C-alpha positions as CSV (number, residue, x, y, z in Angstrom):
1,X,-7.1,9.4,-8.1
2,X,-5.8,10.0,-4.9
3,X,-2.4,9.6,-3.3
4,X,-1.2,8.6,0.6
5,X,-1.2,12.6,0.9
6,X,-4.8,13.4,0.0
7,X,-6.4,10.8,2.3
8,X,-9.6,12.0,3.7
9,X,-10.1,9.2,6.3
10,X,-9.6,10.2,9.7
11,X,-7.9,7.3,12.3
12,X,-10.5,6.5,14.8
13,X,-10.8,3.4,17.3
14,X,-13.7,1.2,18.3
15,X,-13.6,-1.0,21.4
16,X,-14.8,-5.0,20.5
17,X,-16.5,-7.4,22.4
18,X,-13.2,-9.0,24.2
19,X,-12.6,-5.7,25.0
20,X,-9.6,-5.2,22.3
21,X,-9.2,-1.8,20.9
22,X,-9.5,-1.9,16.9
23,X,-8.3,1.2,15.0
24,X,-9.9,2.0,11.9
25,X,-10.6,4.6,9.6
26,X,-13.9,6.5,8.9
27,X,-13.6,8.3,5.5
28,X,-16.3,11.3,4.8
29,X,-16.7,14.2,2.7
30,X,-18.9,16.2,4.9
31,X,-22.0,16.3,2.7
32,X,-24.8,14.7,2.7
33,X,-24.3,11.1,3.2
34,X,-26.6,8.3,2.0
35,X,-25.5,5.1,2.7
36,X,-22.1,3.4,4.4
37,X,-20.0,0.9,3.4
38,X,-17.5,-1.3,5.4
39,X,-14.8,-2.0,3.1
40,X,-12.4,-5.2,4.4
41,X,-9.3,-5.2,2.4
42,X,-7.8,-8.3,1.3
43,X,-4.3,-10.0,2.7
44,X,-2.1,-7.0,1.8
45,X,-3.6,-5.0,4.4
46,X,-3.9,-1.2,4.6
47,X,-2.1,-0.5,1.0
48,X,-3.0,3.2,-0.9
49,X,-5.0,1.1,-3.1
50,X,-7.6,-0.2,-0.2
51,X,-7.4,4.1,1.1
52,X,-8.0,4.9,-3.0
53,X,-11.1,3.0,-2.9
54,X,-12.4,4.8,0.4
55,X,-11.9,8.0,-0.7
56,X,-13.4,7.3,-4.4
57,X,-16.3,6.0,-1.8
58,X,-16.0,8.7,0.4
59,X,-16.4,11.3,-2.7
60,X,-19.2,9.8,-4.1
61,X,-21.4,10.3,-1.0
62,X,-20.9,7.3,1.1
63,X,-19.2,7.2,4.4
64,X,-16.6,4.8,4.4
65,X,-15.5,2.4,8.0
66,X,-12.2,0.6,7.4
67,X,-11.6,-1.4,10.0
68,X,-7.7,-2.5,10.6
69,X,-8.3,-6.6,11.1
70,X,-5.0,-7.5,11.0
71,X,-4.5,-5.0,13.7
72,X,-4.2,-7.7,16.9
73,X,-1.0,-9.3,15.2
74,X,0.8,-6.4,13.4
75,X,-1.1,-2.8,13.3
76,X,-1.1,-1.0,10.1
77,X,-0.1,-3.6,7.5
78,X,0.6,-2.6,3.8
79,X,2.2,-5.2,2.3
80,X,3.8,-5.0,-0.8
81,X,1.6,-6.8,-4.0
82,X,4.2,-9.3,-4.9
83,X,5.3,-12.5,-3.8
84,X,6.7,-11.6,-0.5
85,X,3.4,-9.8,0.6
86,X,1.3,-12.7,-1.0
87,X,3.4,-15.0,1.5
88,X,3.1,-12.6,4.6
89,X,-0.8,-12.2,3.9
């Protein structure tokens, strides 16, 4: 498993159709890329688990984009996997 300090993702930004700047992480192993994935996280946000999944796909030859879909309300949401996190999500 990867941890917080081993992410190979880079934070980038794209402009949505309505002009809002949306942050996302791009994961790429800098080798030949065969396919790409847009990874959408669940209600707990951009947790270590999501980064680990993206790293795993990238290490296996995929380019992975993880948009921060909660950023219109709050950026960098990473809720705990518990009752409180579930309720906020």
